[in-house]
C-alpha positions in Angstrom: 13.0 -5.4 25.4 10.1 -3.0 25.1 10.0 -1.2 21.8 8.8 2.4 22.3 6.7 3.6 19.3 5.5 7.0 18.2 2.7 7.3 15.7 2.5 10.2 13.2 -1.1 10.1 12.1 -4.1 8.8 14.0 -6.6 8.0 11.2 -8.3 4.7 10.4 -5.2 3.1 8.9 -3.0 4.1 11.8 -5.5 2.7 14.3 -5.6 -0.5 12.3 -1.8 -0.8 12.8 -2.1 0.1 16.5 -4.7 -2.6 17.1 -2.4 -5.0 15.2 0.5 -4.2 17.4 -1.5 -4.8 20.5 -2.6 -8.2 19.2 0.6 -9.4 17.5 3.6 -7.6 19.1 3.4 -7.8 22.9 6.8 -6.1 23.2 5.5 -3.0 21.4 4.4 0.0 23.5 2.7 2.9 21.8 3.9 5.8 23.9 3.1 8.9 21.9 0.7 9.8 19.0 0.2 12.9 16.9 -2.3 14.1 14.3 -3.0 17.4 12.6 -6.6 16.9 14.0 -5.6 17.0 17.7 -9.0 15.5 18.9 -8.0 12.4 16.9 -4.7 12.2 18.7 -6.4 12.7 22.1 -8.9 9.9 21.4 -6.2 7.5 20.1 -3.9 8.3 23.1 -6.7 7.6 25.5 -7.3 4.2 23.9 -3.7 3.1 24.0 -2.4 4.8 27.1 -0.1 7.1 25.1 0.6 10.8 25.2 -1.0 13.0 22.5 0.8 15.7 20.7 -0.4 18.5 18.4 2.6 18.1 16.1 5.1 15.4 15.2 7.9 17.9 15.8 6.9 18.2 19.5 6.6 14.5 19.8 10.0 13.8 18.3 11.6 16.6 20.5 10.1 15.3 23.8 9.9 11.5 23.5 12.5 8.8 23.8 11.4 6.6 20.9 12.8 3.4 19.4 11.0 3.8 16.1 8.1 5.7 14.4 5.1 4.9 12.3 4.2 7.4 9.6 0.6 6.7 8.6 -0.7 9.8 6.9 -2.5 10.8 3.6 -0.3 10.7 0.5 -0.1 14.5 0.1 1.2 14.9 3.7 4.4 12.9 3.2 7.7 14.7 3.2 8.4 16.8 6.4 7.5 13.9 8.8 9.9 11.5 7.1 12.7 14.1 7.0 12.3 14.9 10.7 12.2 11.2 11.7 15.4 10.6 9.6 17.0 13.6 11.3 16.3 11.9 14.7 18.0 8.7 13.4 14.9 6.6 14.0 13.9 3.5 12.0 10.4 3.9 10.7 7.4 2.2 9.2 5.6 4.2 6.5 2.4 3.5 4.8 2.0 3.3 1.0 2.1 5.2 -1.2 5.3 6.9 -0.2 4.3 10.2 -1.8 2.4 11.6 -4.8 5.7 13.0 -6.2 8.6 10.9 -7.4 11.0 13.8 -6.8 10.0 13.9 -3.1 10.2 10.1 -2.6 13.7 10.0 -4.3 14.8 12.9 -2.0 13.7 11.0 1.1 15.4 7.8 -0.1 18.7 9.7 -0.6 18.4 11.0 3.0 17.6 7.4 4.3 20.6 6.0 2.5 23.0 8.7 3.6 22.0 8.2 7.3 21.7 4.4 7.1 18.1 4.5 8.4 16.2 1.2 8.4 12.6 1.2 7.0 9.5 -0.9 6.4 6.7 0.0 4.0 3.1 -1.2 4.5 2.8 -3.7 1.6 1.4 -6.3 4.0 0.2 -8.6 1.2 3.8 -9.6 0.6 3.7 -11.4 3.9 1.0 -13.8 2.9 2.2 -17.4 2.5 0.6 -17.6 -0.9 3.1 -15.2 -2.3 5.9 -17.5 -1.3 4.0 -20.5 -2.7 3.3 -18.8 -6.0 7.0 -17.8 -6.4 8.1 -21.4 -5.7 5.5 -22.9 -8.1 6.5 -20.5 -10.9 10.2 -21.4 -10.8 11.1 -22.9 -14.2 7.6 -22.4 -15.6 6.9 -20.7 -18.9 4.5 -17.9 -18.1 2.4 -17.0 -21.1 0.6 -14.0 -19.8 -0.9 -12.5 -16.7 -4.1 -10.5 -16.0 -5.1 -8.6 -12.9 -7.8 -6.3 -11.6 -8.6 -4.3 -8.4 -12.1 -3.0 -8.2 -14.2 -1.5 -5.5 -15.8 1.7 -4.3 -14.2 5.1 -3.8 -13.6 6.4 -0.3 -14.4 10.0 0.4 -12.3 12.9 1.7 -8.9 13.6 0.3 -9.0 10.3 -1.7 -11.3 12.1 -4.2 -8.7 14.5 -5.4 -5.9 13.4 -7.8 -3.5 16.0 -6.3 -4.0 14.6 -2.7 -4.2 10.9 -3.3 -2.6 10.3 -6.7 -5.8 8.5 -7.7 -6.8 4.9 -7.2 -3.9 3.2 -8.9 -1.4 5.1 -6.7 -3.3 5.0 -3.4 -5.1 1.7 -3.5 -4.3 -0.6 -6.4 -0.6 -0.1 -5.7 -1.0 -3.2 -3.4 -1.6 -5.4 -6.5 1.0 -3.7 -8.7 3.4 -4.3 -5.8 2.3 -8.0 -5.5 2.9 -8.4 -9.3 6.4 -7.0 -8.9 7.1 -9.2 -5.9 6.1 -12.4 -7.8 7.1 -11.6 -11.4 10.0 -9.1 -11.1 10.4 -5.7 -12.5 8.3 -3.9 -15.1 10.1 -2.9 -18.3 7.5 -0.6 -19.8 3.8 0.2 -19.6 1.0 2.0 -21.5 -2.3 3.1 -20.0 -5.6 4.7 -20.5 -8.4 6.0 -18.2 -12.1 6.4 -17.9 -13.9 9.4 -16.4 -17.5 10.7 -16.3 -19.2 8.6 -13.5 -21.8 10.5 -11.5 -20.4 10.9 -8.0 -22.3 12.0 -4.9 -21.6 11.4 -1.2 -23.9 8.5 -1.2 -22.2 6.8 -4.2 -18.9 6.8 -2.4 -17.8 3.7 -0.5 -19.5 4.3 2.8 -17.6 1.6 4.6 -14.4 3.6 4.3 -16.1 6.4 6.2 -17.8 4.2 8.8 -21.1 5.7 7.8 -24.3 4.1 6.5 -24.9 7.2 4.4 -22.3 9.9 4.2 -23.1 13.6 4.3 -21.3 15.8 1.7 -19.2 17.4 4.5 -18.1 14.0 6.0 -17.2 12.7 2.5 -15.2 15.8 1.9 -17.1 16.7 -1.3 -17.7 20.3 -0.1 -13.9 20.8 0.2 -12.3 18.5 -2.3 -14.9 17.6 -5.0 -14.1 14.5 -7.1 -11.6 14.5 -10.0 -9.8 11.2 -9.7 -10.3 8.7 -12.6 -13.1 6.2 -12.4 -10.9 3.5 -14.0 -7.4 2.9 -15.3 -6.3 0.2 -17.6 -2.6 -0.8 -18.2 -0.7 -2.9 -20.7 2.7 -3.9 -19.3 5.7 -5.9 -20.2 8.0 -7.3 -17.5 11.7 -7.5 -17.9 11.4 -11.3 -18.0 9.3 -10.9 -21.2 5.9 -11.6 -19.6 3.0 -9.5 -21.0 0.4 -8.3 -18.5 -2.8 -6.4 -18.4 -4.1 -4.6 -15.3 -7.4 -2.8 -14.6 -8.6 -0.9 -11.6 -11.8 0.9 -11.0 -13.1 2.8 -7.9 -16.7 3.0 -9.3 -17.7 -0.5 -8.4 -19.4 0.3 -5.0 -21.4 -3.0 -5.0 -18.3 -5.2 -4.5 -14.6 -5.4 -3.7 -12.7 -7.8 -5.9 -9.0 -8.3 -6.3 -7.6 -11.0 -8.7 -4.1 -11.7 -10.1 -4.3 -14.4 -12.8 -1.2 -16.2 -14.0 -1.4 -18.5 -17.0 1.6 -20.9 -17.5 1.8 -23.7 -20.1 1.2 -26.2 -17.2 -1.4 -24.6 -15.0 -3.4 -21.5 -14.2 -2.6 -19.8 -10.9 -5.3 -17.4 -9.5 -4.3 -15.3 -6.5 -6.5 -13.2 -4.3 -5.8 -11.7 -0.9 -7.8 -14.6 0.6 -6.0 -17.5 -1.1 -5.0 -19.1 -4.4 -6.5 -21.5 -6.9 -4.5 -23.9 -9.1 -6.2 -25.2 -12.2 -4.6 -27.9 -14.3 -5.4 -31.0 -16.4 -5.5 -34.3 -14.5 -5.9 -36.9 -17.3 -9.0 -35.9 -19.2 -10.3 -33.7 -16.4 -9.7 -30.1 -15.5 -9.3 -29.9 -11.7 -8.9 -26.9 -9.4 -7.2 -26.9 -6.0 -8.0 -24.1 -3.5 -5.5 -23.1 -0.9 -6.5 -20.4 1.7 -4.0 -17.7 2.6 -2.2 -17.9 5.9 -1.9 -14.3 7.2 -0.3 -15.2 10.6 3.0 -13.6 9.5 2.1 -10.1 10.5 3.9 -7.1 9.1 3.7 -5.1 12.3 5.2 -8.0 14.3 7.9 -8.3 11.7 8.8 -4.6 12.0 8.8 -4.5 15.8 11.0 -7.6 15.9 13.4 -6.0 13.3 13.7 -2.9 15.5 14.2 -5.0 18.6 17.0 -7.1 17.0 18.3 -4.4 14.7 18.0 -7.0 11.9 15.7 -6.0 9.1 16.4 -9.1 6.9 12.8 -10.3 7.3 11.3 -7.0 6.1 9.9 -7.6 2.6 9.6 -4.1 1.3 11.9 -1.3 2.5 11.7 2.3 1.2 14.0 1.7 -1.8 11.9 -1.3 -3.0 8.6 0.5 -2.4 9.9 3.4 -4.5 9.8 1.0 -7.5 6.1 0.4 -7.0 5.5 4.1 -6.7 7.5 4.7 -9.8 5.3 2.2 -11.7 2.0 3.7 -10.6 3.1 7.2 -11.3 4.3 6.1 -14.7 0.9 4.6 -15.3 -0.7 8.0 -14.5 1.8 9.7 -16.9 1.1 7.1 -19.6 -2.7 7.6 -19.3 -2.4 11.4 -19.4 0.0 11.6 -22.4 -0.8 8.5 -24.4 2.9 7.5 -24.4 4.6 4.2 -23.6 6.7 4.8 -20.5 9.9 2.9 -20.0 10.9 2.2 -16.4 14.5 2.3 -15.4 16.5 -0.9 -15.0 17.9 -1.1 -11.4 
């Protein structure tokens, strides 16, 4: 069975998924694409043999689709999801789900009312090291965990809090979600932030713009300026009783580093997106075992297979689950702005 796919959004992330589909899901066929910047849709359509549209409404009205991908900036979520739900199509949507909890909850209510199947782009969950970590931690007493996500800030809409939600909601959500997947739900959190870094087009993460040196116009600084936080630090407590600290910064342009450190009474488990390290005593010695991550279980292949078989049991994060990760990152933003401890609802 060929799975006919329409793409809403033709930016860098959308093209990453399209290339992944070509490589990992031979039954997938990208038949239609749309983007607010129509030249992007035309270029993407030419590459994949699809039909370009100027609006997602036109695409949904004229194409016979089996599913949709929604890969758009955070502030553009809402109407595309609602229209796809009205068509009754299963859809893959990129994180974050929205910059507003009210909007995301409204979309979830529509999904549940119509029985729409979904998959959210938390691809890190599909790494085998997540399964290995969960298995290793069964029955272990976890003392505490520490995590960080640091790198450079992309340009464009990312630089405005109202458009992206800031780094913790737009980028570092991957690690917050990984922590939830392995440790369970968060009970409460407190947070603080750092601002004041000097930002110009050339101090932004040029790799995100595919430029060696970005002009102000390309970086979006002439339109958006920069008002996201340079860093955010969280203190969290999970419902299991585990205390955790988390820090992210988008003003570390000289490196990209993501670490999730778990300290049990028996061993230290350090996870990155590339693999895991297990450190423990062996007699009088301290020994570390390194296990590389296996990324062969591809999120796009899983989604296409789910659509084909109408069986979404292998999808690891649907809209309802991803909403909990969004709720945590938006709570962190609220905590940092108000100085209050934010309690997350038990579900």
